[in-house]
N, C-alpha and C positions, 0 to 999 in steps of 0.2 A: 052668531059666528057673522064677520060681514061678506056682505054679498061682493065676489068677485068677476062677478058677467058683467059686463060690457051693456050698456043698453042701447034698443034695437035704434033709438034716434041718433044719438051719438055714433055707433058704427056705420048707419046709412049717412052721417054729414061726412064723416073722415074718408070712408071710402069712396063717394063722389068725389072729394079733392082729389086723391088719388087718383080717381081715373079719368077727369080733366088732364092734371097734372103730366100724365105720360101719355097722353092723346096728341096733347102739344108736340111734344118731344117727337113720336111715333110717325107722327104725320109727314114730318119732313128729314128726320136725320139719318137712316137706312138708306134713303133715294137718291138722298142730296148727291152721292158721289156720282153715279148714273147721270143725276144732271148735269152736274160740272164736267163731266169726261166728254161727253157725246154731244150734247146742245151746247154748252158754253166752250168747250175745247181747252177746256184747264189742262193743262199737265200734270203727270204723279205727284211731283214734289207740291205744286200749288195744290192738289185736294188735300193733301197731306196736312197742305197750312189752315186749310179752313177747318178740316176736323179737330185739328189743333187749337183752335180757336174755343174750342170750349172749355181744354186744357189749361187754356192761359187765365180763363175766366175763373176757373176753379180754382186755381193758383191764387185767383187775388181776392176775389168777392162773399164767396163764402161764409170762410172763415171770419174774416171784419163782418159780416152783417149777422154772422151766427154769435158775435161776440155782443153786437148791439143788442141784439133780440134778447139775450140775457142780462142785458144790463139796461137799457133804455127803454126800449119799442116794442109794442104787442103784436107777436107774430105774425098775425093773420093782419093787421094794417101792411106790415113788411110785406106781405105778400100779395094785397092786393096792387097795392102801388107797380110792384115789377111787373107782372102780370100783364096791368093796362099800359103801362109803358114800350113791357116786351113786346106786344101785340103790334101796335103801332108801328113800329121800329121794323120788326119782320116783314110787316109789308111794304115798308119802303124800298126794304134789302132785294124784296120778288123783284124788283125793275129793273136792277142793276145788271149788268151783264160784261161787264170788264172788272178781271180780277182787281187793280188796284183800288177798284171801289167798293167790290163785293166784298174785301179781304176786311176792311176796316169796318165795316157796317155790320159784318157776321159777329166779330170780337165784339161790339157793342151790345148787339144781342146777349150775346151769350153771358156777357158780363151782368147783364139783365136776368136772366133764365136760370142759369146754373146754380145761385145761391137758394134759387125755392127746393131745390133738391134737399139741402141740407135742414129749410125751415118747416116742410112737409113732414119727413121725418120727425123733428124737434117738436110738434104742434101735438101728433100723432102720438108719439110716446109719454108725452105730457098727461093725457085724457086717458088713457088706455089704461085698464087695472089691472092687465097682467101683460106684460111684454112680448113676453116670450109665447104664449096664446093668442092674443088679441091683436099683436102687430103683423102678423105674417096674413091673417085674415083680412086687414084691412089693405094690408099692400099689394093682396092679391089680385086689388080691381085695377092695379096701377097696369100690372102685365096683360091683364086682360084686353084693356081700354089699347095695350101698344097693338096687341090681335086686333082687333077691330081697325083701328086705324091702317094697318098693313094691309089686311084684307080689301079695304075701302077704294085703298092707292093700286091696290095689284088689281082689282076690277075694273075700278076706271083705266088702267092700263095709261096712267099718266108721269110713268116713273122716271124717264124724261123731258117732263115739261115742269113750269114752273108750280102749277095748281099747288102740289105740297105742302112748300111753302105759306102762299094765302090760307090755305085750310087752317095752317097753324097758326098764323097771325089771327083768324076770328075767334081760334077757341080760345087763344090767350086773352083776347078781352072779354071773351063770357067768364073763365074764370075769374080774373081778376075782379070782376064784379061778383062771381061767389063768393070769392076768399071776406066780403065786406061779413057773411052772415056764418063766417066759422066760429065755432068755440072761443071766447075772449082766452088768451094768452099772452098776460103781462110778464113784465121781468119778471124775475124771481128775487126774494131778500136774501141779504146775502151783508155778508160783513167788507167796512173799508168802500171806499171811494174809488170810481171809477177813475181809471189812467190809461194812458197811450200801453201802459206797459201789458196790459191784458188785453190789448190787439194782436198782439205775438204770442199771445197764450202761454203764459208762464205756468200756469196750471196742467196745461198739456204737456209741458214739458216736465214735471215733475212724474206724470203718467208715463212717459218715457224710459223712468228709471228703472221702470219694471220691466224685466228682461225679457218678461212671456209678452209681452204688451211691446215693445221695442222691434221683436222678431214678426211680430205680425202685420207691425205698419211697413217695414220693409217687404216683407213679401206683399202684402197689397198694392204696393207700389209698384214693384214691380212686375207683379203678373199684370199691370195694364199695359205694357211694352206689347206684350202679343194676343191683349184682346183689344187694342187700338186696330189691328187689321182686320178683325171682323165687321168691325162698326162702318170702317171706309171702303173695306174692296169686297166686300161677300156677294152684294149686292152687285157690283159691275163685274164681277166673277162670272156669278150664276149668269148673266143676261150675255156676257160675250160669248160663251159654252154653249148657247142655245136652250137655257131653262125657262120655259114659261112662266108667265106668274110669277117671277121669283120673289118678289115685296109679299105676294102671299103665302108661297112655300116658306118663306125665311119666318114667319110667323108660328113655323112648326115650334121652333123653339123657345116660345113666348107658351105655348099651351103646355108641353112638360114643365115649364116655370111655374105655370099653375098649380098643376098635382103637385111637383116637389115642393110649393111653399106650403100647401094646403097639410102635405105631413113631415114637415120639417121640426115643428115642435115636437115631434113623436124621439127623433132623431136627438135632438137636442137634450132630452132630458135622458137618452139611451146611451149616448155615446160622447166621449169628450171632444172638445171644438177642434183641440190640436187636429183630429185624424179625422172632421168633418171637413174641414179648411183643407188640409192635405191632400182631400179625395177632387173637390171642387177648382184646386189649383192644378191637379194634373190633368183633369178633363180640359183643363180649358189649353193646353197644350195637345193634348192627346186628340181633340178635333179636328186641328188644322192636315194632321196627317190623313186624315182620313179626307180633307179637301182636296190634297195633295194626290193622290192614291185613285180618288172618285173621280177625275175629270174625263175619264173615258167611258163613251155610253154604257157599255157593260157593267160598271163599276157604279155607277148612279146614285145608287143607294147605300155608298159610302157618305154620300153629300148631305143625305137627307138623314142619317144616322148625326150626321157632325152636328147639323143643325138643330135636330132633338135632344140631342146631349147640353142644349144651350141651356136649361132651366138649372140640369146640377151643377152645373158651372158656376151660374151665376149667385145662385141660393145657396151652397154650401162653403162658397171662398168670399161674399159680399155679403148677404143678410147676416149670417150667422154671426160674422165678426160686428156689423152693426150692431147688433143684440150684445155685441158682450162687452162693446166697446160702454155703451148706454150704462148699462150694469155698475162698471167700474169708476162711474164720476158722482158727484152731486150734483144735486136737482137744479140747481143755482149754473152747471156747468154744462147741461146738455145741449144747446145749443152750438158752446163753443167746441165741444169735443167733435160733435156730428158736423161740423165745419172745418176741423182739421182733418177729417178722415177723409173727406169728400176733396180737400187740397190735396192729400197724400194717393188718392184714387184717381179720380177726374182730374186732376191739376198737376201735379209733377210728371207722376207715371204716365200721364195720357198724352202729354204733350209730348214727351221725350217717344214715345211709340206711336203717335203722329206723325213723327217728323220720319222716324224709321221707316215705318212702312211706305211714306210715300216713296223715296230714296230706295227703300228694296224693287217696291211696284216697275219705278220707272228704270230702273239697273236691269230689269229683265222684258224691257219691251223687245219686241221683236216685229219684223217689220210687216207692214198692214194694219200696223194699230192692235197686233196683238199681245199678248204674254204670256213667260213660260211658269204659267201656274203652279206646277209641279213643285219647282224649288222656291217659287215665292213663297208657298206653303211651310214649308219645312224650317224655314225660319222661325217663324211664331211656335209652330210645333215643338221643334226641338226644346226652344227655348222656355217655353214653358212647362215641360216636363222637367228640366234643371230645376226650376225655379220650387216645383212643387216638391222635389227629392232634398233638396238645399234645406227648406224650412222646415219638413219631417225631422231631419237631422236636426237642426239649429235648435228646434224647440224640444227635441228630447234631451238635450243638454241642460238647457234651462233649471234650474233646480226646481223640486217638487213644494214648490211654494205656493201654498193654497188663495187665492182669492175668493172673494165674498162670494162670487159663481160658481169656485169650483178652479180644476185647474183648466187651464185652455186647449 
């Protein structure tokens, strides 16, 4: 019988790749809103636009570069170039303080960085022997690095400073150099010649003819609207209501993410994906109601519960969907399909979410620079719950056609 275990050397190489990948992001992404609001004095809509830059980038480059990785170039070389150039761009961006110059530079950086999520997932899934068992074990190191980054930023007490951006720039260059040593992942052989039609994913459009996948994609896109509130404004919210070391406390969500990720293979074997994903979508919304009601001192425990359930929300809705989609496509389409999911979630949905979040926060500003957070958090809270209910109803109405991985 063929050995299905992943070698220790491969596990270490892939784990280090995911560790560096998420340390780069975790260094600056969570606290950037606080830096922009309190130090550079950007407005709420401006902060929303900055966070929406990741969505613009996810809309444009991951899908395109995923096709290139499938058709023309090795993944590890693309990763190396993107991280090296991205590190230089982030370093220069950290010296800019005016919105009209900061915004296009952060868009340029995210155009380089966002495709690396697609490519690291594709590279990992290409080399692991059992995606259900091995991918979560590798991916968990991304969550651990996010925790470490948050703890370091919180310990240094630099949430309002520019230093997190420069830390990210340095590690991006380090990661670019490391990517040169990753396992060679060449384009996969396939029939037919490459054409511009492939960039627009005609194969992926065929996938969407499966009603279960279409419902899943719609839900993942919509849930990015409430999830954008978390990434853009939870750190400013916690700082505004006087929660000390907010960046460090927000890593509690990644701690549960690690635990849930390790037991996710068990859930995937025991329960249908439709129920796992529906629970994740529901928690994305319900956690915001905890933020809405937990803003007063004697109910601060609700804030910590809302942070802690991040691991369930993310893994049940996103990671399990990523594994499911990977099962549905042939090997020569893996980067393309993962790029499409990145486009749907971190692109289209996140762009709308960042725009809405910025305007909601600005709309409930109060005198003295504060905000009515109770009302703000109810917007994404009830919307997220509605998405989970709608998803479950729609997916239950899908005919019980079996896929090669079972019903979703």
